[in-house]
Structure formats: structure tokens, C-alpha cells
N, C-alpha and C positions, 0 to 999 in steps of 0.2 A: 309294336310300341304303342302304349296306351296314352293317346293325346285327347284331352278333354277340351271342348269349347264351352267356356263360361257364358251363360246367357241369363235373361231375367228369371228363368224358372229354377236355376240352380245356384245363383251367385251367393245367396245367403249361407249356403252350406259349403262353399268351395274356398280353398286357399287361393288368393289372387295376387300375392306379391311377397315382399320381404317381411311384412308384418303378419303374424299369425293370430294375434288377438289384440284387443284394446286393453292396455294396461291402466291401472288406477289413475284417474284424472286425465286420461288422454283418449280421445275418440278418433284417432287417426285412421284406423282401419274402417270405422263406420263412415267417416267422411270420404275415404277412398272409394268404398263401394257405392256410396250415394252418387259420387261423381260418375262412376262407371254406368250406373243405372240411368243417369240422365243422358248418357251418350249412346246407348244402344239404338235409340231411334235415329241417330245420325250415322249409323253404320259401324259402330265400334265392334271389333272382334277381338276376343281374348282367348288364346289357345295356350294350354299348359300341359306339361307332363303330369300324369296322375300321381303326384307326390307332394308332400309338404315341403317344397323347396323352391328356389329361384330358378325355374326352368320354364320360361314363357315368352310369347311374342304377342304384342298388342298393336293393333293397327286400325285405321279407318280411312274413309275417303279423304284425300288431301284437302278438298274444299271445306271439310269440317274439322280439320286439325286445329289444335290449340297452339299454333305456331305461325309466325308471320312469313309464310311461303306462298309462292304462286306455282301450283302444280296441278292444274285441272286435268282430270282424267287419270290421276295416279292414286295409288294407295300410299298413305303415309304411315311408316312404322314408328309408332310413338315410343315403344320400349321393347327391347329384345335382349333377354338376359338368360344366360346359362352360367351358373356359378359353382365354385368349389368342386365337390365330389362328382358333380354331373358333367364336368367338362371332359372332352375327348372321347365321348361315347356315341357320337352321332346325333345327339338331341338337337343341337343348333341346326344342323342340316335338315333334319326332319321338320322342325318348326318353320324354317324358312321355306321349305318346299310346300308346306301347307299354305303359307301366305301367297306364294307364287301361283299355286293352283287356284286360290280364291280370286286373285287378280285376273287371271285368264278367264275364269268362269264369269266374272263380272264385266268382261270386255275392257279392262283397264289398260292404259298405255304402259304402265310399269310400276315400280316401287321407288319410294324416296325416303331417306332417313337422315337424321342429324348425326354428325360425327365430328372428328377433329383429325389433324395431321398425325398425331400419335395418341395412343390410348389415354383417356382422361376420365376422372370420376364422373359417373352418371351419363356418359356418352358411349354410344356403341363402338365396338372395336373396329377401327378402320382396316387393320391388317386382314382380319377375317372377311370383312365385307368386300374388300378389293379382290381378295382371292376368289370370292364367289361371283365376281363380274361387275360389282358396283364401281362407278367412276365419279370423280368430282365434277359437279355441274355448277357450283357457285360457292363463294366464301363470304364470311362476315367476320369482322374484327371482334375479339382479338385472335380467336383460334377455332372458329366454327367452320365446318365444311358440310355442304349439302351433297350427299351421294345419291346417285340414282342408278336403277337397273331397268333399262327400257325393255319392253316385251314385244314391241311392234317396230317395224322399220320406220325410220324418220320421225320417231317420237320427239316432240319438242322438249328441250331441257328445262327442268324446274329451276326456279330462282328464289332467292331471298327477297322479301319486300325491302324497299329502300329504308324504311323506318328502323330496321335492325342491323344495317350494314356497318355502322361506324363504331358501335360499342360504347356509346356515351349518351348522357342525358343532360338536360339543363337544370340540374338541381345540385345544391351543395349538401355536404354531410352524407350520412349513410342513408341509402334508399334500397329497400329490399322488395322485389317483386316475387310472388309465389302463387301457388294454386293447390287445389286438392287432388291433383293428379298423382301425388305421392303421399303416403300416410304420415310421413315424418315432417313434411314441409311446414305445416302450421305450428307444430309443437316446437321445432327448433327456431322458427322465426320468433315465436314468443319468448323463448329462453334467451336468445341473444339480445332481444330488445330489452329485457329486464336487466341483463348484464351490462349493456351499454348505459342504461339509466343509472345503474349503481356507480358507474365511472363518470357520471356527469355528462354523458353523451345521449343523443337521441337517434333512433332509427325510424324513418318513415316507412311504414308497411303498406304495400299496395297488393291486394289480392285480386287475381283475375277471376271474374265471376261468370264469364261467358266466352265462347269462342271468338266473338267479334272483338271483345276486349283484348284477348290474347293475340289475335291476328294483327293487332296494331302495336305489339310490344316493341321495346327498344333493343331487344336481344332475342335470338332464335329460341333459347331455352326458357320456356315459360313455367317450368316446375318450380324453379328457384334461381334467382339471379340477384347478386348483391353489387351495388354501385357505391362508390365513395367519391364525393366532390366531382360528380359527373362522369367518372370513369368506371367501366366494368371491372369488377374485382374477381368474382368467381361464380361458377354455377354449382359448386360443391356445397351440399347441405352441411353447414358448419356446426360443430359442437361448440359449447361455450368456451372451452379451452382454446380451440383453434381460432375462434373469433377474437378472443382477447389478445392473441399474438399480433393481430392487425393494429 
């Protein structure tokens, strides 16, 4: 099985996610790769099957994760995706094994990952993870679960920071938090902001610019999270049509 590790020497020539190129007027893939390049020195690892498809696992030391968690000594799996035609062929098991081997070689306590009670968009599949031995170690409203796989005896359980537990903020109207961890986040943030303005509404856009900023987020998912009148609405990156239904 041909698994590639994307690193500073090959990232410019490798497929790294769901976007294969920058379309006219959109630099999402460029922003995504720039974000990855800025994280390699913080221990970011990106492993993928040698195909132009969504078959990859992305992780880094939890201390450097762009998520409000407390998990010292763990590796945080930021994104783990095997899609479509690549499912059911053992690729997920192979990628997860690579991550576990890295954790052991680095002397880590275990792995930690963001999920939910049932499969939801942009969150890792809880059924698969629990089948592989992950268990819930903490929860945050409205539907987030922190799953962990300890690799040493008596490893302490990771937790969510208190700032992200309640799923609310003290602001009225629409507030959207996002980052360059996904190539589509900025594009669709801008599109729904324009759509809201056309309807006489406004969206306050807040972009995470550093891990410190993201680690104080009001919700665990810092790629994209939409609030309305203080309440968390969704972490799904919305098209204009889906947003207008709100």
C-alpha cells in the first residue's frame, strides 16, 4: 500500500485534501497549503494514499492543535477521511496504524480526535473509531464528543477547555468563526456573508489566525462554526442555498 507523507519538500506537488486546484477567483488550496506549511514546525503530519482522492490522515501534537482541548502528551487527529470508492479497502486501518506507530515512536500517551454521537458532516465517524478502541472522554454542547485511544496504562483523559463546553457566545446576530485549515472555509464564509447582506442581514466574520486564538474558541470545531443570537448553529460549511434556508 503506497502511503505518502506530505512534507515541506513535496507539498507543492502533492494533492492534500478535497480541493485539487485553485479555481478562478479562489485561492483556497493555496491558503490551505500555506496553513500546512506554517504548522510543519509544530509537528504537523499529513499522510495520504498515493492517489488524487480523499484518503488521508492529518495529526499533530495536541499541545499545538487548533482546538480548545487539554491533552498534553497526546497526538490530536485533526482530519481523518476515506471517501467514496476508497472505502472498504483497508485504507482507513492502514492510515490509523501509521498514526499509532508515530505516536508510539514519539512516546505519546495516545490519540485524541473530535467526533459526535452519530456521524455528522466534517466530523470523524464515531462508529468506526469506537470499533477501533476509541472511547468518549469528554463532551461539549450541542453534539461534540472528544474520543481518545490511550496507548499507555493509566493515561489521563483529555478534556475540552471550559471556553467551548456550552455552545454559546455573548453576541447577537450571525457570527461565523473559521480558519484556513479547510480550502473552502474562506470562500463560503464570504459567499454567505454577501448573501446575508443582500437580505439586509450582516454576518460578523472571525478568522482564527493562530493556534492560541483557536485554543480559546467557543466551540471545539475551529475550521468553521456558525452562531446565531449567541447559539451554535452548525459546523457544516454551508452553501448559499443552505444558509438562506436559515
